[in-house]
N, C-alpha and C positions, 0 to 999 in steps of 0.2 A: 168325048170322055177324056178328062185329063190323064196324061200318061202314068202318073203315080197311082191311079186307081185301077189300072189294067190288071196287074197281078192279083190284087185282092178280089177283083170282079171275077177273074177266072177261077180262083180257088172257091169263092162263094158259089159260083155256078156249078162247080164240081160237087159241092155240098148239096146243092139242089138235085143234081142227077142221082147221087148216092142215096140221099134221104127219100126222094120220090120213088126210086126203084125198090127200096126196102119197104116203104109203106104200101105201095100199090101191089107189089108182088105178094106181100103178106095178106093183103085184103082179098085179092083174087083167089089165092090158094086156100084161104080161110084156115090156115094153120101156121103158127109161128115156128120158124125154123132157125137154126143157128146162123145161117148166112144172112137172114134178115137182120139179126141183131148186129152182125158185123157191119152191114151197110149203115144201120142207124149210128153206130159208134164212129165209123169213118166219116159220115156226114157231120157229126158233131166236131170231130177233129178239124175238118175243113172249115166249118163255120167259125170255130174258135180261132183258127189261124188267120182267116180273112178278117175277122173282127179285130184281132190284135193289130194286124197291118193297117187297117183303117183307123184304129185308135192312134197309131203313130202319126198318121196324117192329121188327125184332129189336133194333136200336140204341136204340129207344125203350122196350124192356123186354118185348116179346112174345117168347115162347120156343117155337119150332116143334119142338124136340126134336132130339136128336143123330141119330137114325135118319133122320128126314125130311131133315135137312141132308145127310147122307152119301149117301142114295139119290138125292136131288135133284141133287147135284153129279155123281154117277156117271152118272145119266141124261142130264144136260146134256152132259157130255163125250162120251158115246157118240153122242148126237144130233149133236154137232159133227163128230165123226169120220165119222159116216154121211154128213153133207152134203158134207164134203170129199171123201170117197171117191166119192160120187155125181157130184160135179163132175168129178173126175178121170176116172171111167169114161165119162161123157158126152163129155168133150173128146177122150179117146183113141179111143172108139168101137170097141174090140175086143170081139167077141162073147164071147170067153172070160171077160173081166172082167165082162161083164154077167150071165153065168150065175150066179155066186156072189152077186151083189148082191141078187137077189130074196129069197133066204133070209135074208140078213143084215138086210134092211130090217124085216121083221116081228119078228125077234128084238129089235132095238133098240126098236121101237115097244112091245113087251110090257114091256121093262125100263123104258121111259119112263112107262108107265102106273102103275107101283108108286108113285112119289112123287106123281104127279098125283092118283090116287084116294085115297092116304093124306092128302094135303093137303086134298082135298075133304071127306073124312070128318071130319078134325080141325076144319075150319072149321064144318061143320054141328054137330058136337058142342059147339064153343064157343058157337055161337049158341043151342043148346038149353039150355045151362047158364047162359048169361049173360042 
């Protein structure tokens, strides 16, 4: 992996840990708690920070590819909608709203994994070829 990708990769991996912990703990507990929402938002902050750092690398000539860019943006937007919805559901506290939330959380997490794993594989491949 090129050295300039190490910090963004670490921050993106932290996003993975935070977001995964939030999604799966909420899923297992079957109850949305405030600390789950904190984990969702911290995951978004880490994802956004890492994406910004990687964007700077693109401006310096690195090319992540169109597919990674599109899937990454889509995953980030879904993650953002997920956190907004989680916040709304938590604050409203209606049981009906919480019911559908559990299923949606895992679906968004799976979509988010596509660019995360794709970026990881691309970073490893660049390191092996470089």
